[in-house]
TIVEXTI-213661 format. One record per residue: residue number from 1; residue in three letters; x, z, y of N, C-alpha, C in turn. Coordinates in steps of 0.1 Angstrom, whole numbers. Example, Ala and Ser with C-alpha at 12.3 -4.5 7.8 and 13.67 -1.06 7.14 Angstrom:
% residues 2
<1; "Ala"; <132; 78; -57>; <123; 78; -45>; <132; 78; -33>>
<2; "Ser"; <128; 71; -22>; <137; 71; -11>; <129; 79; 0>>
***
This chain:
% residues 216
<1; "Met"; <574; 2424; 2127>; <560; 2421; 2124>; <554; 2414; 2136>>
<2; "Ser"; <547; 2402; 2133>; <542; 2393; 2144>; <529; 2399; 2149>>
<3; "Pro"; <526; 2397; 2162>; <513; 2402; 2167>; <502; 2394; 2161>>
<4; "Pro"; <490; 2400; 2161>; <478; 2394; 2155>; <474; 2382; 2164>>
<5; "Pro"; <467; 2372; 2157>; <463; 2360; 2165>; <452; 2364; 2175>>
<6; "Ser"; <453; 2357; 2186>; <443; 2360; 2197>; <429; 2354; 2192>>
<7; "Pro"; <418; 2360; 2195>; <405; 2355; 2191>; <402; 2342; 2198>>
<8; "Pro"; <394; 2333; 2191>; <391; 2320; 2198>; <383; 2322; 2210>>
<9; "Lys"; <386; 2314; 2220>; <379; 2314; 2232>; <365; 2309; 2231>>
<10; "Arg"; <356; 2315; 2237>; <342; 2310; 2237>; <339; 2302; 2249>>
<11; "Asn"; <331; 2292; 2248>; <327; 2284; 2259>; <314; 2288; 2265>>
<12; "Thr"; <309; 2300; 2262>; <296; 2304; 2267>; <296; 2305; 2282>>
<13; "Pro"; <305; 2312; 2288>; <305; 2312; 2303>; <305; 2299; 2309>>
<14; "Leu"; <313; 2289; 2303>; <314; 2276; 2308>; <301; 2269; 2307>>
<15; "Ile"; <294; 2270; 2296>; <281; 2264; 2294>; <271; 2269; 2304>>
<16; "Ile"; <271; 2283; 2306>; <261; 2289; 2315>; <263; 2283; 2329>>
<17; "Gly"; <276; 2282; 2333>; <279; 2276; 2346>; <275; 2262; 2348>>
<18; "Val"; <277; 2254; 2337>; <273; 2240; 2338>; <258; 2239; 2339>>
<19; "Val"; <250; 2247; 2331>; <236; 2247; 2332>; <231; 2250; 2346>>
<20; "Ala"; <237; 2260; 2352>; <233; 2263; 2365>; <236; 2252; 2375>>
<21; "Ala"; <247; 2245; 2373>; <250; 2234; 2381>; <240; 2222; 2379>>
<22; "Val"; <236; 2221; 2367>; <226; 2210; 2364>; <213; 2212; 2371>>
<23; "Leu"; <209; 2225; 2370>; <196; 2228; 2377>; <197; 2226; 2392>>
<24; "Ala"; <209; 2228; 2397>; <210; 2226; 2412>; <210; 2211; 2414>>
<25; "Leu"; <216; 2203; 2406>; <216; 2189; 2408>; <202; 2183; 2406>>
<26; "Cys"; <194; 2188; 2396>; <181; 2183; 2394>; <173; 2185; 2407>>
<27; "Leu"; <175; 2196; 2414>; <168; 2198; 2426>; <171; 2187; 2436>>
<28; "Leu"; <184; 2182; 2435>; <188; 2171; 2444>; <185; 2157; 2439>>
<29; "Gly"; <179; 2156; 2427>; <175; 2143; 2422>; <185; 2136; 2414>>
<30; "Val"; <195; 2142; 2409>; <206; 2136; 2401>; <207; 2143; 2388>>
<31; "Cys"; <197; 2149; 2383>; <198; 2156; 2370>; <201; 2148; 2358>>
<32; "Gly"; <197; 2135; 2359>; <199; 2126; 2348>; <214; 2125; 2344>>
<33; "Ala"; <222; 2123; 2355>; <237; 2121; 2352>; <242; 2135; 2348>>
<34; "Ala"; <237; 2146; 2353>; <242; 2159; 2349>; <239; 2162; 2335>>
<35; "Leu"; <227; 2158; 2330>; <224; 2161; 2316>; <233; 2153; 2307>>
<36; "Val"; <237; 2141; 2311>; <246; 2133; 2303>; <259; 2141; 2302>>
<37; "Gly"; <264; 2147; 2313>; <276; 2154; 2313>; <275; 2166; 2304>>
<38; "Val"; <263; 2173; 2304>; <262; 2185; 2295>; <262; 2181; 2281>>
<39; "Gly"; <256; 2169; 2278>; <256; 2165; 2264>; <270; 2162; 2259>>
<40; "Leu"; <278; 2156; 2268>; <292; 2153; 2264>; <299; 2166; 2261>>
<41; "Ile"; <297; 2177; 2270>; <304; 2189; 2268>; <300; 2196; 2255>>
<42; "Arg"; <287; 2196; 2252>; <283; 2202; 2239>; <288; 2194; 2227>>
<43; "Ala"; <288; 2181; 2229>; <294; 2173; 2218>; <308; 2176; 2215>>
<44; "Asn"; <316; 2177; 2226>; <330; 2180; 2225>; <332; 2194; 2219>>
<45; "Ser"; <324; 2203; 2223>; <326; 2217; 2218>; <322; 2218; 2204>>
<46; "Gly"; <312; 2210; 2200>; <307; 2211; 2186>; <316; 2204; 2176>>
<47; "Gln"; <325; 2194; 2181>; <333; 2186; 2173>; <347; 2192; 2170>>
<48; "Gln"; <350; 2203; 2176>; <363; 2208; 2174>; <365; 2213; 2159>>
<49; "Gly"; <375; 2208; 2154>; <378; 2211; 2140>; <371; 2202; 2130>>
<50; "Gln"; <362; 2192; 2134>; <355; 2183; 2125>; <364; 2172; 2122>>
<51; "Pro"; <363; 2166; 2109>; <372; 2155; 2106>; <368; 2142; 2113>>
<52; "Ala"; <377; 2133; 2114>; <374; 2120; 2121>; <363; 2113; 2113>>
<53; "Ala"; <355; 2104; 2120>; <345; 2097; 2114>; <351; 2086; 2105>>
<54; "Arg"; <345; 2084; 2093>; <349; 2074; 2084>; <341; 2061; 2086>>
<55; "Pro"; <347; 2050; 2085>; <339; 2038; 2085>; <330; 2037; 2073>>
<56; "Leu"; <318; 2031; 2075>; <309; 2029; 2064>; <315; 2020; 2054>>
<57; "Pro"; <313; 2023; 2041>; <318; 2014; 2031>; <312; 2001; 2032>>
<58; "Glu"; <320; 1991; 2029>; <314; 1977; 2029>; <304; 1975; 2018>>
<59; "Pro"; <293; 1969; 2022>; <282; 1967; 2012>; <287; 1958; 2000>>
<60; "Val"; <283; 1962; 1989>; <287; 1954; 1977>; <278; 1942; 1976>>
<61; "Gly"; <283; 1931; 1978>; <275; 1919; 1978>; <273; 1913; 1964>>
<62; "Thr"; <263; 1905; 1963>; <260; 1899; 1950>; <261; 1884; 1952>>
<63; "Thr"; <269; 1877; 1943>; <270; 1863; 1944>; <259; 1856; 1937>>
<64; "Arg"; <254; 1846; 1943>; <243; 1838; 1936>; <247; 1824; 1936>>
<65; "Glu"; <247; 1818; 1925>; <251; 1804; 1924>; <241; 1795; 1930>>
<66; "Leu"; <245; 1786; 1940>; <236; 1777; 1946>; <232; 1766; 1937>>
<67; "Pro"; <220; 1760; 1938>; <217; 1749; 1929>; <225; 1737; 1933>>
<68; "Arg"; <230; 1730; 1923>; <238; 1718; 1924>; <230; 1706; 1927>>
<69; "Glu"; <236; 1697; 1936>; <229; 1685; 1939>; <229; 1676; 1927>>
<70; "Pro"; <219; 1668; 1924>; <219; 1659; 1913>; <230; 1648; 1915>>
<71; "Met"; <236; 1644; 1904>; <246; 1634; 1905>; <239; 1620; 1907>>
<72; "Tyr"; <245; 1612; 1916>; <239; 1599; 1918>; <242; 1589; 1906>>
<73; "Ser"; <232; 1582; 1902>; <235; 1572; 1892>; <228; 1559; 1896>>
<74; "Pro"; <235; 1548; 1896>; <229; 1536; 1901>; <218; 1531; 1892>>
<75; "Pro"; <208; 1524; 1898>; <197; 1520; 1889>; <202; 1510; 1879>>
<76; "Pro"; <196; 1510; 1867>; <200; 1501; 1857>; <198; 1486; 1861>>
<77; "Val"; <208; 1478; 1857>; <207; 1464; 1860>; <198; 1457; 1849>>
<78; "Leu"; <187; 1452; 1855>; <177; 1446; 1846>; <181; 1432; 1842>>
<79; "Pro"; <180; 1428; 1830>; <184; 1414; 1827>; <175; 1404; 1833>>
<80; "Thr"; <180; 1394; 1838>; <172; 1383; 1844>; <167; 1373; 1834>>
<81; "Thr"; <155; 1369; 1836>; <150; 1359; 1826>; <151; 1345; 1831>>
<82; "Gln"; <155; 1344; 1844>; <156; 1330; 1850>; <169; 1323; 1844>>
<83; "Ala"; <166; 1312; 1839>; <178; 1304; 1833>; <186; 1298; 1844>>
<84; "Ala"; <199; 1298; 1841>; <208; 1292; 1851>; <206; 1277; 1852>>
<85; "Pro"; <207; 1271; 1864>; <205; 1257; 1866>; <215; 1249; 1858>>
<86; "Pro"; <211; 1237; 1854>; <220; 1228; 1847>; <231; 1223; 1856>>
<87; "Pro"; <242; 1218; 1851>; <252; 1213; 1860>; <247; 1201; 1867>>
<88; "Pro"; <251; 1199; 1880>; <246; 1188; 1887>; <251; 1175; 1882>>
<89; "Pro"; <244; 1164; 1883>; <248; 1151; 1878>; <260; 1145; 1886>>
<90; "Ala"; <261; 1149; 1898>; <272; 1144; 1906>; <276; 1154; 1917>>
<91; "Arg"; <288; 1153; 1923>; <292; 1162; 1933>; <292; 1155; 1947>>
<92; "Ile"; <292; 1162; 1957>; <292; 1156; 1971>; <305; 1148; 1972>>
<93; "Gly"; <304; 1136; 1977>; <315; 1128; 1980>; <318; 1118; 1969>>
<94; "Gln"; <311; 1120; 1957>; <313; 1110; 1946>; <303; 1098; 1949>>
<95; "Cys"; <307; 1087; 1943>; <299; 1075; 1944>; <292; 1073; 1931>>
<96; "Ile"; <279; 1069; 1931>; <272; 1067; 1919>; <266; 1053; 1918>>
<97; "Ala"; <263; 1049; 1906>; <256; 1036; 1903>; <242; 1039; 1901>>
<98; "Val"; <233; 1030; 1906>; <219; 1030; 1905>; <214; 1017; 1900>>
<99; "Ser"; <202; 1017; 1894>; <195; 1005; 1890>; <187; 999; 1902>>
<100; "Val"; <182; 987; 1900>; <174; 981; 1911>; <162; 990; 1914>>
<101; "Ala"; <157; 997; 1904>; <145; 1006; 1906>; <149; 1020; 1912>>
<102; "Gly"; <162; 1022; 1913>; <167; 1035; 1919>; <169; 1045; 1909>>
<103; "Lys"; <171; 1042; 1896>; <174; 1051; 1885>; <189; 1054; 1885>>
<104; "Phe"; <192; 1067; 1883>; <206; 1071; 1882>; <213; 1065; 1870>>
<105; "Gln"; <224; 1058; 1873>; <232; 1051; 1862>; <245; 1058; 1859>>
<106; "Gly"; <248; 1069; 1866>; <260; 1076; 1863>; <270; 1075; 1875>>
<107; "Ile"; <281; 1083; 1873>; <291; 1083; 1884>; <300; 1071; 1883>>
<108; "Gly"; <302; 1065; 1894>; <311; 1053; 1894>; <323; 1056; 1902>>
<109; "Asn"; <327; 1048; 1911>; <339; 1050; 1919>; <335; 1045; 1933>>
<110; "Cys"; <344; 1048; 1942>; <341; 1044; 1956>; <349; 1032; 1961>>
<111; "Asn"; <355; 1025; 1951>; <363; 1013; 1955>; <355; 1000; 1955>>
<112; "Gly"; <342; 1001; 1952>; <333; 990; 1952>; <331; 983; 1939>>
<113; "Ser"; <338; 987; 1928>; <336; 980; 1916>; <324; 986; 1908>>
<114; "Ile"; <322; 999; 1909>; <310; 1005; 1903>; <306; 1017; 1912>>
<115; "Gly"; <294; 1016; 1917>; <289; 1026; 1926>; <287; 1020; 1940>>
<116; "Thr"; <274; 1021; 1944>; <270; 1016; 1957>; <265; 1026; 1967>>
<117; "Tyr"; <263; 1039; 1962>; <259; 1050; 1971>; <268; 1062; 1969>>
<118; "Arg"; <270; 1068; 1980>; <278; 1080; 1980>; <269; 1093; 1982>>
<119; "Val"; <272; 1103; 1974>; <264; 1116; 1975>; <268; 1124; 1987>>
<120; "Val"; <258; 1127; 1995>; <261; 1135; 2007>; <256; 1150; 2006>>
<121; "Ser"; <247; 1152; 1996>; <242; 1166; 1994>; <236; 1166; 1980>>
<122; "Val"; <237; 1178; 1974>; <231; 1181; 1960>; <223; 1193; 1962>>
<123; "Asp"; <210; 1193; 1959>; <201; 1204; 1961>; <192; 1206; 1949>>
<124; "Tyr"; <194; 1218; 1942>; <185; 1220; 1930>; <171; 1224; 1934>>
<125; "Ser"; <169; 1229; 1947>; <156; 1233; 1951>; <148; 1221; 1956>>
<126; "Gln"; <155; 1209; 1956>; <149; 1196; 1960>; <143; 1197; 1974>>
<127; "Gly"; <150; 1203; 1983>; <146; 1203; 1997>; <148; 1190; 2004>>
<128; "Gln"; <144; 1189; 2016>; <145; 1176; 2023>; <159; 1174; 2027>>
<129; "Cys"; <163; 1161; 2027>; <177; 1157; 2031>; <179; 1160; 2046>>
<130; "Ala"; <191; 1162; 2049>; <195; 1164; 2064>; <190; 1153; 2072>>
<131; "Asp"; <191; 1140; 2067>; <186; 1129; 2074>; <173; 1125; 2066>>
<132; "Pro"; <161; 1127; 2072>; <149; 1124; 2064>; <147; 1110; 2060>>
<133; "Gly"; <154; 1101; 2067>; <153; 1087; 2064>; <163; 1082; 2054>>
<134; "Ser"; <172; 1090; 2049>; <182; 1086; 2040>; <176; 1084; 2026>>
<135; "Ala"; <184; 1076; 2018>; <179; 1074; 2004>; <182; 1087; 1996>>
<136; "Tyr"; <174; 1089; 1986>; <177; 1100; 1976>; <170; 1097; 1963>>
<137; "Leu"; <175; 1104; 1953>; <169; 1103; 1940>; <170; 1116; 1933>>
<138; "Thr"; <162; 1118; 1923>; <162; 1131; 1916>; <167; 1129; 1901>>
<139; "Glu"; <176; 1138; 1898>; <182; 1137; 1884>; <186; 1151; 1880>>
<140; "Arg"; <181; 1155; 1868>; <183; 1168; 1862>; <178; 1180; 1870>>
<141; "Gly"; <167; 1177; 1877>; <162; 1187; 1886>; <168; 1188; 1900>>
<142; "Tyr"; <179; 1180; 1902>; <186; 1180; 1915>; <181; 1168; 1924>>
<143; "Arg"; <180; 1171; 1937>; <178; 1160; 1946>; <192; 1156; 1952>>
<144; "Leu"; <195; 1143; 1950>; <208; 1138; 1955>; <205; 1130; 1967>>
<145; "Cys"; <210; 1134; 1979>; <208; 1127; 1991>; <220; 1117; 1992>>
<146; "Leu"; <217; 1105; 1996>; <227; 1094; 1994>; <229; 1086; 2007>>
<147; "Glu"; <240; 1079; 2008>; <242; 1069; 2019>; <248; 1057; 2012>>
<148; "Arg"; <246; 1045; 2018>; <252; 1033; 2012>; <267; 1034; 2013>>
<149; "His"; <273; 1028; 2003>; <288; 1028; 2003>; <292; 1014; 1998>>
<150; "Leu"; <293; 1004; 2007>; <297; 991; 2003>; <312; 989; 2008>>
<151; "Val"; <319; 980; 2001>; <333; 978; 2004>; <335; 963; 2007>>
<152; "Arg"; <343; 961; 2017>; <346; 947; 2022>; <352; 939; 2011>>
<153; "Leu"; <347; 926; 2010>; <352; 916; 2000>; <346; 919; 1986>>
<154; "Arg"; <337; 928; 1985>; <330; 930; 1972>; <317; 923; 1972>>
<155; "Cys"; <312; 920; 1960>; <299; 913; 1959>; <288; 922; 1954>>
<156; "Tyr"; <276; 920; 1960>; <264; 929; 1957>; <252; 920; 1956>>
<157; "Lys"; <241; 927; 1952>; <228; 921; 1952>; <219; 930; 1962>>
<158; "Phe"; <215; 923; 1973>; <206; 930; 1982>; <192; 928; 1978>>
<159; "Pro"; <183; 939; 1981>; <169; 937; 1978>; <162; 928; 1988>>
<160; "Thr"; <152; 921; 1984>; <145; 913; 1994>; <136; 921; 2003>>
<161; "Gly"; <132; 933; 1999>; <124; 942; 2008>; <130; 956; 2007>>
<162; "Asn"; <122; 966; 2006>; <127; 980; 2004>; <131; 981; 1990>>
<163; "Gly"; <143; 985; 1987>; <149; 986; 1974>; <163; 991; 1974>>
<164; "Trp"; <170; 990; 1963>; <183; 996; 1962>; <193; 984; 1960>>
<165; "Ile"; <205; 987; 1966>; <216; 977; 1965>; <223; 980; 1952>>
<166; "Val"; <226; 970; 1945>; <234; 972; 1932>; <246; 962; 1932>>
<167; "Gly"; <255; 965; 1924>; <267; 957; 1923>; <263; 944; 1916>>
<168; "Ala"; <270; 933; 1920>; <267; 920; 1914>; <276; 918; 1901>>
<169; "Pro"; <270; 915; 1890>; <278; 913; 1878>; <288; 902; 1879>>
<170; "Lys"; <284; 892; 1887>; <293; 881; 1889>; <293; 876; 1904>>
<171; "Cys"; <305; 876; 1910>; <305; 873; 1924>; <303; 858; 1926>>
<172; "Lys"; <296; 854; 1937>; <292; 841; 1940>; <281; 835; 1932>>
<173; "Ala"; <275; 844; 1923>; <263; 839; 1916>; <252; 838; 1926>>
<174; "Lys"; <242; 830; 1922>; <230; 828; 1931>; <223; 841; 1934>>
<175; "Gly"; <220; 843; 1946>; <213; 855; 1951>; <223; 867; 1954>>
<176; "Thr"; <236; 865; 1952>; <245; 876; 1955>; <250; 874; 1969>>
<177; "Val"; <256; 884; 1975>; <262; 884; 1988>; <276; 889; 1987>>
<178; "His"; <285; 882; 1994>; <299; 886; 1995>; <302; 892; 2008>>
<179; "Val"; <305; 905; 2009>; <307; 912; 2021>; <320; 908; 2028>>
<180; "Ile"; <318; 902; 2040>; <330; 897; 2047>; <334; 907; 2058>>
<181; "Asp"; <325; 913; 2064>; <328; 923; 2075>; <317; 934; 2075>>
<182; "Ile"; <322; 946; 2080>; <313; 957; 2081>; <314; 963; 2095>>
<183; "Val"; <303; 963; 2103>; <304; 968; 2117>; <294; 980; 2118>>
<184; "Pro"; <300; 992; 2118>; <291; 1004; 2119>; <285; 1005; 2133>>
<185; "Gly"; <273; 1009; 2134>; <266; 1011; 2147>; <261; 999; 2154>>
<186; "Ala"; <264; 987; 2148>; <260; 975; 2155>; <245; 972; 2153>>
<187; "Thr"; <239; 964; 2162>; <225; 961; 2161>; <222; 946; 2157>>
<188; "Asn"; <233; 938; 2157>; <232; 924; 2153>; <245; 919; 2149>>
<189; "Gly"; <246; 906; 2146>; <258; 900; 2141>; <268; 896; 2152>>
<190; "Asn"; <266; 899; 2164>; <275; 894; 2175>; <289; 900; 2174>>
<191; "Ser"; <290; 912; 2167>; <303; 918; 2166>; <310; 915; 2153>>
<192; "Cys"; <304; 906; 2145>; <310; 902; 2132>; <323; 894; 2134>>
<193; "Thr"; <332; 894; 2125>; <345; 888; 2126>; <343; 873; 2128>>
<194; "Arg"; <352; 867; 2136>; <353; 852; 2138>; <364; 846; 2130>>
<195; "Asp"; <372; 855; 2123>; <383; 850; 2116>; <380; 845; 2102>>
<196; "Gln"; <368; 849; 2097>; <364; 845; 2084>; <350; 839; 2085>>
<197; "Arg"; <347; 831; 2075>; <334; 824; 2075>; <324; 833; 2068>>
<198; "Trp"; <312; 834; 2074>; <301; 841; 2069>; <288; 834; 2074>>
<199; "Asn"; <277; 836; 2067>; <265; 828; 2070>; <253; 837; 2073>>
<200; "Arg"; <254; 850; 2071>; <242; 859; 2073>; <247; 873; 2076>>
<201; "Trp"; <239; 880; 2084>; <242; 894; 2086>; <229; 903; 2083>>
<202; "Tyr"; <232; 915; 2078>; <221; 924; 2075>; <223; 937; 2082>>
<203; "Arg"; <213; 942; 2088>; <214; 955; 2095>; <206; 966; 2088>>
<204; "Phe"; <212; 977; 2086>; <206; 988; 2079>; <207; 1001; 2088>>
<205; "Thr"; <197; 1010; 2086>; <198; 1023; 2093>; <200; 1034; 2082>>
<206; "Asn"; <203; 1046; 2088>; <205; 1058; 2079>; <217; 1056; 2070>>
<207; "Pro"; <229; 1054; 2074>; <233; 1052; 2088>; <232; 1037; 2093>>
<208; "Thr"; <233; 1036; 2106>; <232; 1022; 2112>; <244; 1015; 2110>>
<209; "Val"; <243; 1003; 2104>; <255; 994; 2101>; <250; 980; 2100>>
<210; "Val"; <259; 971; 2103>; <257; 956; 2101>; <267; 951; 2091>>
<211; "Tyr"; <262; 944; 2080>; <270; 938; 2071>; <270; 923; 2073>>
<212; "Cys"; <282; 917; 2076>; <283; 903; 2077>; <288; 897; 2064>>
<213; "Val"; <279; 888; 2058>; <281; 884; 2044>; <281; 869; 2043>>
<214; "Met"; <286; 865; 2032>; <284; 851; 2027>; <274; 852; 2016>>
<215; "Lys"; <262; 846; 2018>; <251; 847; 2008>; <251; 834; 2000>>
<216; "Tyr"; <250; 835; 1987>; <250; 824; 1978>; <236; 821; 1972>>
***
């Protein structure tokens, strides 16, 4: 038969002794630290046989759907009421024929048979030409900026004053000129050829050039 269990030890004498020590320490000015120690002893004595602390249960959260950003949609394309410009009457680099009054006669060629002016710009807004002194005409709403395009050994009719150069229907007819030499940038006929016969020279600007011709 086993001996009966010994009764549990009491901490009363220990607590009385600690309280006495605390009072002594308070007299010395350090009772705050002693009280902390007493609190720890009472806590340890009261927790014997208590279960370990359980962590608090996690809070049950509620999910809330965030508002969605609106989808981007491009602005609608409004139909334009502005009509597209008509096709230009001529392209840059083409040579055109004109009348004596400067009316557009159609696209010619640049070999001198049909066409006395070459197109240097085509502008539907009819702005000023790059060279303000150059010839131009308006056709189908476009401004065509032009420069003279004459070919050596071809025949033309030159205006007596300000006017337009046109091709001669018949070479060596009265009032026509036969181009013998062309000297770009010249100011007079001193640079005209001496190898062929000519009897007159004409100087033009925009661009500057001298035509050495045989006039009939």
